[in-house]
N, C-alpha and C positions, 0 to 999 in steps of 0.2 A: 124570800125565796126567789131565785132567779130561774126562769124557764130555761130548759136545756138548749133552746135555739139562740140564746143570747150569750155574748162574750163579755167578760169583765176584764178590763185592762187596768192594771195597777202600775202607775208610773213611780219609779224611784227618783226622788229629787236629785238633780244634778249636783247640788251642794254637798251631797254625801260622798261623791266620788273624789279621790285624791287628785291634786293638781300636779302637773309635771314640774320638775325643778331642774333648770339648766345651770343653776349655780349663779355666782356673782359675775358681773362684768369683769373681764380680765385682759391681760396683755400677754402675748406669747412672743417668743423670739422668732426673728425672721428665719425662714426655712424649717420651722418646727411645725408639727402637727398637734392638733388637740381634738380629742373625741368629745362630742356633746352627746350626752345620754339622756333621753326622755322616758326611759322605761318606767311605766306607771302601772300599778296593780289594777287589773280589771279593764285595761285599755283594749279596744278592738281595732284601732287604726291610728296611724301617725301621718301627718302631713307637714313637711318642713317648707319654709319659704324658698328653699333651694330646689324644690321639686322631689326630694327624696321621700320615701314612704316607709323607711325602716325606723326602729326605735332609737337608733343612734347614727350619727354621721361623724366623719372625720374631716376637719377643716384645716386650712393652712393660710387663709387670707383674712384680712381685716374686714369686718362688716357687722351687720346686725343679723342675728340668726334667731328665727322664731319657729316654734313647733305648735301645732294644734293636735291635741290628742282626743280621739273620739271614744265614747263609751256607748256603743250601740247607735241607734238612729237618732236619739233625741238629746244627746248631751255631748258637749265638747268643752275642753279647757285648754288654755294656751299659756306659753311662757316665752320670754324673749331674753336674749343675752347679747351684749356688745363685746366683740373681740377686737382688740387692738393688736397691731404687730409692731414690735420694737426692732428697729434696724441698727441699734447700737449694741455692742457687746461689752460686757464688763468682765475684766480679768481680775480675779482675786487670788 
């Protein structure tokens, strides 16, 4: 029995939360855009290494993109993807 003046906190383990998935490393064509979507069920916040805080970003430059997704105050999970840009065009 817990006296009414005490609070019980039940932590949900972070390993039960889903992880964001930015997909595989990829190459896009020069002057093309790609949307990276980190939408994750139960997420309460998003922080990209670009400074964006939305669940998705649109990029058009080569680089390493990572996102940290938070689930409340005590749990966060991350994913990273490498985007290359091809400056050659193929005509078929």
